[in-house]
N, C-alpha and C positions, 0 to 999 in steps of 0.2 A: 476579565478573562472568561472564556467559555468554560462551562462545566464539562469535564471529560467523562464520557460514558465508561462503565466498567469494562465493556467489551464491544468491539466492532466486529460484526459477522463478516467473514470472508465472502466476497462477491457482492456485498452491498455497495450502493453508490452514495458517496458523501461529497460535501463541498466544504472547503475551509477558506478562511480569510487570514492570511499571515500577518505578522507584525509590520510588514512592508506594504500592506493593503493590496496584496496580490491574491487573486482568487484561484484556488486549485480545486478542480472537480474531477473525480475519477472513481474507479472501482477498487475496493479494499483487497489488497493482496496479503497483507499481514498486519498485525497489531500487537505491540508489546506493552502491556499495562504498567509494568514496572518502570520502564524508561519513558513511557508515554510517546512512543514512536509509532507512526502510522505510515505504511507503505501503500501508495496509490498507483494504479495503472491508469494513465491518462492518454487521450488522443495525441498523436505525434505532433510536435511543434513544427516539423517540416512539412506537414500537410499530407504525407504519404499514409494512405489508409491501411497499408500492410504493416506499419510500424506503430509502436507505442512508446511513450515516455514513462519512466518510473520515477516518482517523486517520493522522497523520504521526508516526512513532516514531523517536526518536534511539536507535539500538541501543547507543550508549556509555552510556546511562543506564538500561538494563534489567538485571534480575538473572537472567532466564531467558528463553530462546527455544526453542520446540519446534515442529518441523514436524509438523503433525497429519496432513496428506494431501498427498503429492507429486502434482503434475499429471502425467498420462500423455500427454496430447495438447497440443501447443503451441498457444496461441491464434493467431488470424489476426493478421497484421501490421496495425496501425492505418493508416487512410488518412492521406496526407500533408496537411498544412495548406496552405490557399491563403493565403499570407502577404499577397499583394496585396489580396485581399478583406478580410482582417482589418485591414490598414492603412487601407483605405477606411472601414470601419466605425468605427475609432477616430477618424479625422478628422471624421466626421459627428457623432459624439457630443461 
């Protein structure tokens, strides 16, 4: 089993080999060290350059993890969610 890093930097490019021998390569969107879950943005499987696939990888079930490119500039902090507005939309639906 691969050794899991303490933290993956958002925006870095990584490659994983799953327990099914499937290679997944993409950009890190999120990482949770407690659950060892990694969310990757990958090129679209449909071939459309405007779209992306999002893969959630359980690092406890991968055989190899490689950091292909470490991000040098930290991405901007995402905007906060307007929970009141989201709650209103849920109630309307």
